C-alpha positions in Angstrom: 71.2 117.2 121.3 72.0 120.3 119.1 74.6 119.5 116.5 75.7 122.5 114.3 72.8 124.8 115.0 70.1 122.2 114.6 68.9 119.0 116.4 69.8 115.4 116.4 67.4 112.8 117.3 68.8 109.7 116.5 73.0 108.0 117.0 72.5 107.5 112.7 72.2 111.7 112.8 74.6 112.0 115.6 77.3 109.7 114.0 76.4 111.6 110.6 77.2 114.9 112.0 80.4 114.4 113.9 82.5 111.8 111.6 84.3 112.4 108.4 85.6 115.7 107.7 84.3 119.3 107.3 84.6 122.7 109.1 84.7 122.3 112.8 81.7 121.7 114.7 79.7 123.7 117.3 77.6 121.7 120.0 75.3 122.6 122.3 75.4 119.4 124.8 72.8 119.1 127.8 73.1 116.0 130.4 69.9 115.8 132.3 69.8 117.6 135.4 72.9 119.6 134.5 73.8 123.0 132.9 73.8 122.8 129.2 77.3 123.4 127.6 79.3 124.5 124.4 81.9 122.0 122.7 83.7 122.4 119.6 84.5 119.4 117.8 87.6 119.8 115.7 88.1 117.9 112.7 90.8 116.6 110.5 92.2 119.0 107.9 93.2 116.5 105.0 94.4 118.8 101.7 93.6 118.1 98.1 90.0 117.3 96.1 89.0 113.8 95.8 87.4 113.0 92.3 84.8 109.6 92.5 82.1 108.2 90.9 78.6 108.7 92.0 75.1 107.8 91.4 73.6 110.7 93.5 72.2 112.6 90.5 70.2 109.4 89.9 72.0 108.0 87.0 76.1 107.2 87.3 78.3 110.5 86.7 82.0 112.2 88.0 82.6 114.4 91.1 84.8 116.3 92.8 84.8 117.1 96.0 87.8 119.0 98.3 89.6 116.2 101.1 87.8 118.8 104.0 84.3 117.7 102.4 83.6 120.9 100.6 82.9 122.5 97.6 81.4 119.3 96.3 81.0 119.5 92.3 79.2 117.4 89.7 82.2 117.2 86.7 80.4 114.9 84.1 76.5 115.0 82.4 74.8 112.7 79.9 74.2 109.2 81.5 77.4 107.8 80.0 78.4 105.5 83.1 81.5 107.4 83.3 84.4 105.6 85.1 87.8 105.4 86.7 88.7 109.1 87.4 92.6 110.0 87.4 93.9 113.5 88.6 96.7 115.2 86.4 99.7 115.8 88.0 99.2 119.5 88.4 95.7 118.8 89.9 93.7 120.9 86.8 92.5 118.1 84.5 90.3 114.6 85.3 90.8 111.8 82.9 88.4 109.2 82.6 86.8 106.5 81.0 83.1 107.1 78.7 80.6 104.9 77.1 80.1 107.2 73.5 78.9 104.5 72.7 82.3 102.5 72.8 84.5 103.0 76.0 87.2 105.8 75.2 89.2 108.0 77.1 88.1 111.4 77.9 89.4 114.6 80.1 87.7 117.2 82.1 88.8 120.3 83.8 88.6 120.6 87.5 85.3 122.7 87.3 83.7 119.9 84.8 84.4 122.3 82.1 86.4 121.8 79.1 85.7 118.0 78.2 88.1 117.0 75.3 87.7 113.2 73.6 91.3 111.7 73.7 90.6 108.4 72.0 88.1 106.9 69.4 88.1 103.6 68.7 85.8 100.6 68.3 87.5 98.5 71.0 87.0 99.5 74.5 89.7 101.5 76.0 89.6 101.9 79.6 91.5 103.0 83.0 93.7 106.2 82.2 96.6 107.1 84.3 98.9 110.1 83.6 102.3 110.4 82.8 104.4 112.2 85.7 105.3 115.3 83.6 101.4 115.3 82.1 102.2 114.9 78.0 100.6 111.4 78.0 97.5 109.4 79.6 98.0 105.8 79.2 95.2 103.4 78.9 94.0 99.8 79.2 93.4 98.7 75.2 92.6 95.8 73.2 92.9 97.2 69.8 96.8 96.2 69.1 95.8 92.3 69.5 95.2 91.1 72.7 95.1 93.3 75.7 97.8 95.8 76.2 98.5 99.2 78.0 98.5 102.2 75.5 99.4 105.7 75.6 98.2 108.6 73.9 99.8 112.7 73.6 97.1 114.7 74.8 98.6 117.4 72.5 98.7 115.3 69.2 96.7 112.4 70.4 99.3 110.1 68.9 98.7 106.7 70.2 101.1 104.0 70.4 101.3 100.4 72.5 103.7 100.3 75.7 103.4 97.2 77.1 101.2 93.4 76.3 99.6 91.9 79.2 97.4 88.6 77.6 97.1 87.6 74.1 93.7 87.6 74.6 91.6 90.8 74.2 89.3 91.3 77.6 91.1 88.9 79.5 92.1 91.0 82.2 89.5 92.9 84.9 89.3 96.1 83.2 86.9 97.7 85.6 90.4 97.9 88.6 93.4 100.2 87.9 95.1 97.0 87.1 98.3 99.1 86.0 100.1 101.7 87.9 102.7 104.5 86.6 105.3 105.3 89.3 105.4 109.0 90.2 109.0 110.5 88.8 107.6 108.8 85.7 110.4 106.0 85.3 108.5 102.9 86.1 105.5 100.8 85.2 104.0 98.0 87.2 101.5 95.8 85.6 100.3 92.0 85.5 101.4 89.8 82.6 99.7 86.5 81.7 102.1 83.7 81.9 101.9 80.0 81.4 101.6 80.4 85.5 99.0 82.7 85.8 99.0 86.4 85.9 102.4 87.5 87.4 103.2 91.0 88.6 106.0 92.4 86.2 108.0 95.8 86.6 109.5 97.8 83.7 110.5 101.1 82.4 107.6 103.7 81.6 108.2 102.8 77.8 107.5 99.0 78.8 111.0 97.7 77.8 112.6 95.5 80.0 110.0 93.8 82.3 111.1 91.7 85.0 108.9 89.8 87.7 107.5 91.5 90.8 106.1 89.1 92.7 104.9 85.6 92.9 101.8 84.1 90.3 98.3 85.2 91.4 95.5 87.2 90.6 96.7 90.2 91.4 95.2 93.7 90.7 94.3 97.4 91.7 98.3 98.6 91.1 98.8 102.0 92.8 101.9 103.6 93.8 102.7 105.7 96.7 102.9 109.6 96.0 106.7 109.0 97.0 107.0 106.5 94.9 108.5 104.1 97.3 105.5 101.7 98.2 103.1 99.7 95.8 99.7 98.8 96.8 97.7 95.9 95.0 94.7 93.6 95.4 94.5 89.5 95.7 90.7 89.0 95.3 91.9 85.0 95.5 94.4 85.1 98.1 94.4 82.3 100.4 93.8 83.6 103.6 91.0 86.2 102.1 90.9 88.8 99.6 93.6 91.2 100.5 95.6 94.4 99.9 99.1 94.1 100.1 102.0 97.0 100.1 105.5 96.6 98.9 108.3 98.4 99.6 110.0 99.3 96.8 113.6 99.8 98.6 113.5 97.0 100.8 111.3 94.4 99.0 109.3 93.7 102.4 105.6 92.8 102.0 102.5 93.1 103.9 98.6 92.8 103.9 95.6 94.4 105.1 92.2 93.6 104.6 89.2 95.7 104.0 85.2 95.5 103.0 85.8 97.2 99.5 86.9 95.0 96.5 89.9 96.4 94.5 88.8 99.9 95.0 91.4 101.0 97.6 94.2 104.0 96.4 96.4 105.5 98.1 96.3 108.9 100.1 98.8 111.5 99.6 100.5 111.2 102.8 101.5 107.5 101.8 100.4 106.2 105.3 96.8 105.7 104.4 94.2 104.4 101.7 90.8 105.8 100.3 88.6 103.3 99.5 84.5 102.7 99.2 82.8 100.5 101.3 79.7 98.9 100.6 79.6 96.4 103.3 80.0 98.7 106.0 77.1 100.9 104.5 74.8 98.1 104.0 75.4 98.3 100.3 75.4 101.9 99.8 78.9 102.3 99.6 80.9 105.8 101.0 84.2 107.0 100.9 86.5 106.3 103.7 90.3 106.7 104.9 91.7 103.7 106.7 95.2 102.4 108.0 97.4 100.3 106.3 95.8 98.0 109.1 92.4 98.2 107.6 90.9 100.2 110.4 88.4 103.1 109.3 90.1 106.5 110.3 87.7 109.1 108.7 84.3 108.3 106.6 84.4 111.4 103.6 81.5 111.1 101.8 77.6 110.3 103.1 74.5 109.7 100.6 71.9 107.4 100.2 73.3 106.7 96.4 77.1 104.9 96.2 80.0 106.6 95.9 82.9 104.7 94.7 85.9 104.8 92.8 88.3 107.3 94.0 91.3 109.0 93.4 92.8 111.8 95.4 95.3 114.3 94.2 97.0 117.0 96.6 100.1 119.3 96.1 103.5 118.1 96.7 
């Protein structure tokens, strides 16, 4: 069979050509004993850009790709193990953590230029998140005693603590986005260590007035939908198996579903699906997928022998 101007010889090659996103594909199909036909496969159109981490260059770096699979671009160089990419509200900047030599918060523009360091402290500072107005970048830090959420003014570089999470430094699983800011900039959801264990709390964006959100449990990977109406989190020790949970912030209703990824899912811009990495589905080499809220895969976004993970998806509103 000829696909997009080339012949494919295996089921895997055919799947890689037909699945995922990208331009429409023109197929030249011939069945035995019949005339060949030209078929056009129209693929989904998804807006925006996805920032993610990948070792496709030989070392871990940050990359950007359009949601339709085009315009792949490397954003960082230097083999400093960047991670936790987070888009600014206007889609012009990506904040991330970088080991230089200790973990600090940096920003780079969407084309991989204008690299800038926002924090410089011997204690680890990781998992950046932007304020709704783009003025501040929030992060996890051990600077103020224990484990806390802080923020830095991107113009003045003034830093301040926002909310304490645990009395011990390093208590939280720092490799995951363990807190989330609502898109309207008013609310902060984060896990707080209590005598009964970790418990999700909801507070004002400045950390004031925290109130419990759900029962105690190892809940991490918090992420708000673009409209602020739903909150997604991951519970690795849930009794039914590692699961993702979605809470309707208006009604309080909660549902859960399962994916093959471990705490790597974040909302897609439509608020009805999630983007996640799938090491299990890819046989150990993680790629990026879109799945619905029942955990069913909808689209495969990347194909590469090297792993892709930690996606963050921005789209204009």
